[in-house]
C-alpha positions in Angstrom: -10.6 4.1 -27.1 -12.0 4.9 -23.5 -9.5 6.7 -21.5 -8.1 6.4 -18.1 -5.9 8.5 -16.1 -4.5 7.1 -13.0 -3.2 9.9 -10.4 -1.0 9.8 -7.6 1.3 12.2 -5.2 4.7 11.1 -6.4 5.6 9.2 -9.4 7.6 6.3 -7.2 3.9 4.9 -6.6 3.2 4.9 -10.2 6.1 2.6 -10.7 6.1 0.5 -7.7 2.5 -0.5 -7.4 0.2 0.3 -10.8 2.4 -0.6 -13.4 0.4 -3.8 -14.0 -3.0 -2.0 -14.2 -1.5 0.7 -16.9 -0.4 -2.4 -19.3 -3.5 -4.5 -18.6 -6.4 -1.7 -19.7 -3.3 -1.0 -22.5 -3.8 -4.4 -23.9 -7.7 -3.9 -23.5 -7.1 -0.7 -25.9 -7.4 1.8 -23.8 -5.2 4.8 -23.5 -3.7 5.0 -20.3 -2.1 8.3 -18.8 -0.2 9.4 -15.6 -0.6 12.4 -13.2 1.8 13.0 -10.4 4.7 14.9 -9.1 7.9 14.1 -11.3 5.4 11.6 -13.8 7.6 13.0 -16.5 10.3 10.7 -15.2 8.6 7.6 -16.3 8.6 8.9 -19.9 12.0 7.9 -19.9 11.6 4.3 -19.2 11.9 2.3 -21.8 9.0 0.2 -20.6 7.0 2.8 -19.2 3.3 1.9 -20.3 1.6 5.1 -20.0 0.6 7.4 -23.2 1.0 10.5 -21.7 2.8 11.7 -17.9 1.3 15.0 -16.9 3.6 16.7 -13.9 1.4 18.3 -11.2 2.8 20.2 -8.3 1.4 17.8 -5.8 3.1 18.5 -2.0 4.4 15.9 -0.2 2.9 17.2 3.0 -0.9 18.4 3.0 0.1 20.8 5.7 3.3 22.4 4.2 3.0 26.3 3.8 4.0 26.1 0.3 1.3 24.0 -0.5 -1.6 25.9 1.4 -0.8 29.6 0.3 -3.9 30.3 -1.9 -2.0 31.5 -4.9 -0.5 28.3 -5.3 -3.3 25.8 -4.4 -5.6 27.7 -7.4 -2.9 27.4 -9.7 -2.8 23.7 -8.8 -6.2 22.8 -9.1 -6.3 24.6 -12.4 -3.5 22.7 -14.1 -5.4 19.4 -13.0 -8.7 20.8 -14.4 -6.9 21.9 -17.8 -5.4 18.5 -18.4 -8.2 16.8 -17.7 -10.7 19.1 -19.5 -8.2 18.6 -22.6 -7.4 14.7 -22.0 -11.4 13.9 -22.1 -10.9 11.0 -19.6 -13.5 8.6 -19.3 -12.2 7.2 -15.7 -10.2 9.1 -13.6 -8.4 6.7 -10.8 -7.2 8.7 -7.6 -4.7 7.1 -5.2 -2.3 8.4 -2.6 -4.2 11.2 0.5 -2.8 14.3 -0.8 -3.4 13.8 -4.9 -6.5 12.0 -4.1 -8.1 15.0 -2.3 -6.8 17.5 -4.7 -7.7 16.3 -7.8 -10.8 15.4 -6.6 -11.4 19.5 -5.1 -10.4 20.7 -8.8 -12.5 18.4 -10.7 -15.7 18.9 -8.0 -17.8 20.9 -10.3 -17.7 18.2 -13.2 -19.7 15.8 -10.9 -23.0 16.8 -12.0 -22.9 18.5 -15.1 -26.1 21.2 -15.5 -27.1 19.9 -18.9 -26.4 16.7 -20.8 -23.0 17.4 -22.9 -21.5 15.5 -26.0 -19.1 13.9 -24.0 -20.1 12.4 -20.6 -18.3 13.7 -17.3 -15.4 11.2 -16.3 -16.2 9.1 -13.8 -13.9 9.3 -10.7 -12.5 6.4 -8.5 -10.8 6.7 -5.3 -8.7 3.8 -3.6 -8.2 4.3 0.0 -5.0 3.0 1.0 -5.8 3.2 4.8 -7.8 6.4 6.3 -5.7 8.7 7.7 -8.2 8.2 10.8 -8.5 5.3 13.2 -9.5 3.6 15.9 -6.3 4.6 18.3 -5.6 8.2 16.6 -6.1 11.7 18.2 -9.7 12.4 18.5 -9.0 15.9 16.8 -7.1 14.5 13.8 -9.5 11.7 13.2 -12.3 14.0 13.5 -10.8 16.7 10.9 -9.6 13.1 8.6 -13.2 11.9 8.5 -14.6 15.3 7.6 -12.3 15.8 4.6 -13.2 11.7 3.7 -17.2 12.7 3.9 -16.6 16.0 2.0 -14.5 14.4 -0.8 -16.9 11.2 -0.9 -19.5 13.6 -2.8 -17.4 14.1 -5.5 -16.6 10.4 -5.9 -18.2 7.9 -8.4 -17.1 4.8 -6.8 -14.7 4.3 -3.2 -12.2 1.4 -3.1 -11.2 0.1 0.7 -8.2 -2.7 1.0 -9.4 -3.6 4.4 -12.5 -4.6 6.6 -11.7 -1.6 9.1 -12.0 0.9 6.2 -14.7 -0.6 4.5 -17.2 -0.6 7.8 -16.0 2.9 8.5 -16.6 4.4 5.3 -20.1 3.2 5.7 -20.5 4.3 9.2 -19.1 7.9 8.6 -21.3 8.2 5.2 -18.2 8.4 3.2 -19.6 6.0 0.6 -22.8 4.3 0.1 -22.8 0.6 -0.1 -23.5 0.5 -3.8 -20.6 2.8 -4.7 -18.4 1.1 -1.9 -15.9 -1.9 -2.9 -13.5 -4.3 -0.6 -10.5 -5.1 -2.4 -7.7 -6.9 -0.9 -5.1 -4.6 -1.7 -3.4 -3.8 -5.4 -2.6 -7.4 -6.0 0.3 -9.9 -6.0 2.4 -12.1 -8.7 2.1 -15.3 -7.3 4.3 -16.6 -9.7 7.3 -14.0 -7.8 6.2 -14.7 -4.2 6.7 -18.4 -4.2 8.7 -20.6 -2.1 10.1 -22.3 -5.1 11.5 -18.7 -6.4 14.3 -18.7 -4.5 17.3 -21.8 -3.9 17.9 -22.9 -0.5 21.8 -22.3 -1.2 20.9 -18.5 -1.7 19.0 -18.3 1.5 21.8 -20.5 3.1 24.1 -17.4 1.5 22.1 -14.6 3.5 22.7 -16.3 6.7 26.8 -16.4 5.9 26.6 -13.0 4.5 25.2 -11.6 7.8 27.9 -13.9 9.9 25.5 -15.9 11.2 25.7 -20.1 12.2 23.5 -22.8 11.6 22.5 -22.0 14.9 21.2 -18.8 14.7 17.5 -17.6 14.1 16.8 -14.8 11.8 13.5 -12.8 11.9 13.5 -9.9 9.1 11.2 -6.8 9.7 10.8 -4.8 6.0 9.4 -1.4 6.9 10.6 2.6 6.3 11.7 3.7 9.7 9.0 6.4 10.8 7.3 6.4 13.8 4.4 4.8 12.9 6.1 1.5 12.1 7.5 1.0 15.7 10.5 -0.3 14.8 11.8 0.2 18.8 9.0 -2.5 20.0 10.9 -5.0 17.4 14.3 -4.1 19.2 12.8 -4.3 22.8 11.3 -7.2 21.9 14.5 -8.9 20.7 16.1 -8.2 23.9 13.5 -9.4 26.1 13.9 -12.7 24.2 16.9 -13.9 26.1 18.2 -16.1 23.2 21.3 -15.1 22.0 20.9 -16.7 19.1 18.0 -14.5 17.6 19.4 -12.0 15.2 16.9 -9.5 13.7 17.4 -7.9 10.1 15.7 -4.8 9.3 15.3 -3.5 5.3 14.6 -0.3 4.8 16.1 3.6 5.2 13.8 6.3 7.2 14.1 9.3 9.2 14.5 7.1 12.3 17.3 5.0 11.3 20.1 6.3 13.2 17.8 6.4 16.5 17.1 2.7 16.7 21.0 2.3 15.7 21.7 3.9 18.9 18.6 2.1 20.9 20.1 -1.0 19.5 23.4 0.0 21.2 21.7 0.4 24.0 20.2 -2.2 24.6 22.8 -4.4 24.5 21.9 -6.1 21.0 23.8 -4.3 18.6 25.4 -7.4 17.1 22.7 -9.2 16.7 20.6 -6.4 15.0 21.3 -5.9 10.8 20.5 -2.6 9.2 20.0 -3.3 5.9 19.2 -0.7 4.3 17.1 -0.5 0.9 17.1 -4.2 -0.6 16.2 -5.5 -4.1 16.3 -9.2 -2.8 13.5 -8.6 0.1 11.7 -12.3 -1.3 15.2 -13.9 -0.7 15.3 -12.6 2.4 12.1 -13.4 4.0 13.0 -17.0 2.9 16.2 -16.9 4.9 14.0 -15.6 8.2 12.0 -17.5 10.4 9.5 -15.3 10.6 8.8 -11.6 9.6 7.9 -8.9 12.0 5.5 -6.0 11.4 5.0 -4.0 14.8 3.0 -0.8 12.9 0.1 1.0 14.7 -1.8 0.8 11.8 -1.6 -0.5 7.8 -3.7 -0.1 4.8 -3.4 -3.7 3.9 0.2 -4.2 4.3 2.4 -5.8 0.9 5.2 -7.5 3.0 3.0 -9.4 5.4 1.1 -10.5 2.1 4.3 -11.4 0.3 5.6 -13.1 3.4 2.7 -15.3 3.5 2.9 -15.9 -0.2 6.5 -17.2 0.2 5.5 -19.6 2.9 7.2 -17.5 5.7 4.8 -16.7 9.0 4.1 -13.2 10.3 4.1 -12.0 13.6 1.9 -8.8 13.4 0.3 -6.2 15.5 -3.6 -6.9 15.9 -4.2 -3.4 14.3 -6.1 -2.6 10.9 -4.2 -4.4 7.7 -2.2 -6.9 9.7 -5.2 -8.7 11.2 -6.9 -8.8 7.8 -3.9 -11.0 6.4 -2.8 -12.9 9.7 -5.8 -14.9 10.0 -4.8 -18.5 10.9 -1.8 -20.2 13.0 0.0 -21.3 10.1 0.3 -17.4 9.2 1.8 -16.5 11.9 0.5 -14.6 15.3 -0.8 -11.2 16.2 0.1 -9.5 19.7 -1.7 -6.4 20.9 0.0 -3.2 19.7 3.3 -1.9 21.9 3.7 -5.1 23.7 7.3 -6.1 23.2 6.6 -8.7 25.8 3.8 -10.4 23.5 6.0 -10.1 20.4 9.1 -11.4 22.3 7.1 -14.6 23.4 5.8 -14.7 19.8 9.1 -15.0 18.6 10.3 -17.5 20.7 7.5 -19.6 20.1 7.8 -19.7 16.1 11.4 -21.0 16.8 10.3 -23.6 19.8 6.6 -24.6 18.4 6.5 -23.8 14.7 3.1 -24.3 12.6 3.6 -27.9 10.7 2.2 -26.2 8.0 3.6 -23.4 5.5 0.9 -20.3 5.4 -0.7 -20.3 2.0 -1.9 -16.9 0.4 -6.0 -16.1 -0.2 -6.6 -16.7 -4.2 -7.8 -13.3 -3.8 -4.2 -11.3 -3.6 -3.5 -12.4 -7.0 -3.1 -9.4 -9.7 -5.1 -11.3 -11.9 -8.2 -11.7 -9.9 -7.7 -7.7 -9.0 -7.5 -6.9 -12.2 -11.0 -8.5 -13.0 -12.4 -6.8 -10.3 -11.2 -3.4 -11.7 -12.5 -4.2 -15.1 -16.3 -4.8 -13.6 -15.9 -1.5 -11.4 -14.9 0.7 -14.3 -17.6 -1.3 -16.4 -20.4 -0.8 -14.4 -19.5 2.9 -14.5 -19.2 3.2 -17.9 -22.1 1.5 -18.5 -24.7 4.7 -18.6 -21.8 6.7 -20.6 -20.9 4.3 -23.4 -21.5 1.1 -24.2 -19.2 -1.7 -22.2 -18.0 -3.8 -25.2 -16.7 -0.4 -26.7 -14.7 0.6 -23.6 -13.0 -2.9 -23.5 -14.1 -4.2 -20.7 -15.9 -7.2 -19.2 -18.4 -6.9 -16.8 
């Protein structure tokens, strides 16, 4: 029975995005384990698909003083090595920046065994959910993150990028060789969950009523954590620049800048037309209630809310940056505007109402979770070919 270990910094990432992969490989006969901060919290969940959940004290911030202390770092890497050696894994798939780098560093001596061993070393797969360096980033930080990615790339058997900018950057900066690099469109969506028919018109109208909107009001939606990189400020300024008193903006999410944005909305004179919704479990319903979704981010990996909106038939007004331009590729899918240009966003909002595209956007079939599961099967299968028969591993190549 092949063994897969999935590694993330926090358990919430496993729960939110990687459960379909765990379930899929379990059905193929694999043992699937998890490693993260507070991973054991998943074990109490009745539908937990993981065989074993290992707690590892990854820091949320790689620069915290606590995580950089040599004694703590040595203890962390020693625990990772011990768990991997005890588990006897065939594939270790790392996600999220902190867990990915620390895990690969801890296991770096396993990359080239000195002599043949009875059980082959584990193959390490890394999914880059958006490199920390990018075209408009700080030059010093970019240089640092490129150097770290190149170093960790030497300890990696296969790298998966989820947008074209990162794929090209991985080749240009020699983070991964072409034969050990894949470009996959995200982590997959269940199209049956995100479809226009999944929500009734009556439910969508109720959203307008709950927000106090009339039939003449136009609602725009932004789904993002309130942090500097998402640039909520641009969306608020754009709303004020439209000059349309019937335009409303709903903001779904929480974060450290939420109160700052409330003060900004008040100072711009649009507080009554900006709706702070907090965390919402009904994002598809909110999207289907909107004229368009908005995302002014400075960078993305491959933004999931953009994909969800397009799958639901709702266009997207997004900044022309990595991880958004890959998705908004035609007029029916919405429009791109220059990063930080709130006037251009305001113009796009007006155009989406006055001259909407006659066709609803359609998702790329390659975004489907079923397609991406098959692609992961192929990657794992190729890695295991020299270790054990593919048929034994339960993978279709």
